[in-house]
One Martini backbone bead per residue (centre of mass of N, CA, C, O) as a GRO file, in nm:
protein
  118
    1MET     BB    1  -1.724  13.614  -1.256
    2LYS     BB    2  -1.560  13.612  -0.963
    3ARG     BB    3  -1.411  13.842  -0.763
    4THR     BB    4  -1.144  13.804  -0.530
    5GLY     BB    5  -0.874  13.922  -0.492
    6PRO     BB    6  -0.671  13.955  -0.246
    7THR     BB    7  -0.508  13.726  -0.008
    8ASN     BB    8  -0.368  13.940   0.143
    9LEU     BB    9  -0.443  14.066   0.446
   10PHE     BB   10  -0.282  14.329   0.458
   11LEU     BB   11  -0.379  14.441   0.184
   12ARG     BB   12  -0.684  14.440   0.247
   13MET     BB   13  -0.664  14.642   0.484
   14GLU     BB   14  -0.540  14.877   0.330
   15ILE     BB   15  -0.768  14.909   0.121
   16ARG     BB   16  -0.993  14.969   0.327
   17ARG     BB   17  -0.868  15.230   0.442
   18ILE     BB   18  -0.858  15.383   0.173
   19LYS     BB   19  -1.160  15.365   0.108
   20LYS     BB   20  -1.255  15.527   0.353
   21ALA     BB   21  -1.091  15.790   0.271
   22ALA     BB   22  -1.221  15.827  -0.024
   23LYS     BB   23  -1.499  15.958   0.062
   24GLY     BB   24  -1.337  16.257   0.145
   25SER     BB   25  -1.109  16.217  -0.098
   26ALA     BB   26  -0.954  16.256  -0.401
   27PHE     BB   27  -0.675  16.145  -0.344
   28TRP     BB   28  -0.762  15.862  -0.220
   29LYS     BB   29  -0.922  15.778  -0.469
   30ALA     BB   30  -0.678  15.756  -0.660
   31VAL     BB   31  -0.523  15.549  -0.489
   32PHE     BB   32  -0.742  15.330  -0.488
   33LYS     BB   33  -0.745  15.275  -0.794
   34GLU     BB   34  -0.444  15.175  -0.802
   35VAL     BB   35  -0.454  14.951  -0.572
   36ASN     BB   36  -0.718  14.788  -0.700
   37LYS     BB   37  -0.559  14.644  -0.888
   38SER     BB   38  -0.407  14.423  -1.036
   39ARG     BB   39  -0.101  14.285  -0.981
   40ARG     BB   40   0.019  14.346  -1.276
   41LEU     BB   41  -0.065  14.676  -1.237
   42VAL     BB   42   0.118  14.736  -1.020
   43HIS     BB   43   0.341  14.951  -0.900
   44GLU     BB   44   0.699  15.006  -0.965
   45VAL     BB   45   0.941  15.192  -0.774
   46ASN     BB   46   1.229  15.358  -0.786
   47LEU     BB   47   1.452  15.552  -0.617
   48SER     BB   48   1.549  15.723  -0.858
   49LYS     BB   49   1.269  15.848  -0.919
   50ILE     BB   50   1.221  15.978  -0.646
   51ALA     BB   51   1.480  16.156  -0.644
   52ARG     BB   52   1.407  16.317  -0.907
   53TYR     BB   53   1.090  16.424  -0.818
   54ALA     BB   54   1.150  16.479  -0.522
   55LYS     BB   55   1.144  16.669  -0.253
   56PRO     BB   56   1.271  16.767   0.017
   57ASP     BB   57   1.068  16.681   0.282
   58SER     BB   58   0.865  16.500   0.149
   59ILE     BB   59   0.555  16.334   0.055
   60VAL     BB   60   0.531  16.006  -0.080
   61VAL     BB   61   0.304  15.823  -0.291
   62VAL     BB   62   0.293  15.463  -0.346
   63PRO     BB   63   0.078  15.248  -0.540
   64GLY     BB   64   0.297  15.012  -0.424
   65ARG     BB   65   0.630  14.936  -0.498
   66VAL     BB   66   0.955  14.968  -0.354
   67LEU     BB   67   1.268  14.992  -0.500
   68GLY     BB   68   1.646  14.980  -0.474
   69ALA     BB   69   1.707  15.135  -0.728
   70GLY     BB   70   1.941  15.341  -0.649
   71THR     BB   71   1.957  15.671  -0.509
   72ILE     BB   72   1.936  15.855  -0.191
   73ASN     BB   73   1.999  16.189  -0.036
   74SER     BB   74   1.725  16.274   0.076
   75PRO     BB   75   1.478  16.341   0.303
   76ILE     BB   76   1.213  16.106   0.259
   77THR     BB   77   0.875  16.039   0.268
   78ILE     BB   78   0.747  15.702   0.226
   79ALA     BB   79   0.446  15.567   0.085
   80ALA     BB   80   0.350  15.213   0.084
   81LEU     BB   81   0.273  14.888   0.050
   82SER     BB   82   0.584  14.822  -0.029
   83PHE     BB   83   0.923  14.704   0.049
   84SER     BB   84   1.230  14.665   0.000
   85LYS     BB   85   1.507  14.613   0.180
   86SER     BB   86   1.694  14.811   0.026
   87ALA     BB   87   1.505  15.053   0.031
   88GLN     BB   88   1.478  15.088   0.335
   89LYS     BB   89   1.778  15.128   0.393
   90LYS     BB   90   1.822  15.383   0.211
   91ILE     BB   91   1.611  15.567   0.342
   92VAL     BB   92   1.730  15.566   0.631
   93GLN     BB   93   2.021  15.664   0.554
   94ALA     BB   94   1.895  15.949   0.438
   95GLY     BB   95   1.659  16.026   0.670
   96GLY     BB   96   1.409  15.875   0.617
   97ARG     BB   97   1.077  15.729   0.557
   98ALA     BB   98   0.897  15.412   0.587
   99LEU     BB   99   0.552  15.378   0.506
  100PRO     BB  100   0.249  15.291   0.539
  101LEU     BB  101  -0.044  15.394   0.409
  102SER     BB  102  -0.220  15.389   0.672
  103GLU     BB  103  -0.053  15.603   0.825
  104VAL     BB  104  -0.115  15.844   0.632
  105VAL     BB  105  -0.421  15.829   0.649
  106ARG     BB  106  -0.434  15.891   0.953
  107VAL     BB  107  -0.274  16.170   0.945
  108ASN     BB  108  -0.391  16.236   0.623
  109PRO     BB  109  -0.716  16.237   0.516
  110SER     BB  110  -0.705  16.465   0.280
  111GLY     BB  111  -0.408  16.481   0.116
  112SER     BB  112  -0.241  16.718   0.188
  113GLY     BB  113   0.086  16.750   0.050
  114LEU     BB  114   0.073  16.517  -0.149
  115VAL     BB  115   0.242  16.267  -0.363
  116ILE     BB  116   0.206  16.096  -0.661
  117LEU     BB  117   0.401  15.798  -0.755
  118LYS     BB  118   0.421  15.586  -1.076
   0.00000   0.00000   0.00000
C-alpha cells in the first residue's frame, strides 16, 4: 500500500524544511520523527502544560498543535505546526511569540537552546 502523507500543502512544506535541517542536527531529527507521524498521532499541547514546564524567555518547540486551554503568564516563544486562535491570542497577550516551525529552523539550524515539549 502506498503511503500518501499529508495533503495540506503548508504542512508538507514545513515537514520538508525540517527534514532538510535534520540532516545536520540531532534535535531537528527528533522533531522530524514526531512531525512525520500520522495525523492521529500528532501531539496537541495545551498552554497550561507549556506554562508549567517552560522557563520564562525560553524557546519551546511543539511538534504538533498548540491549544488554548489554560493560561500563560510569562513571555515564551513557542514554535509549532499550528496554533488555535485562542492560544495565539493568549501567547501574544503574555508578551510571547507564536512562530511556525520553519521560522525557528531558519534562525537556529543546529537546535541549540531549544526544548521539545510534547
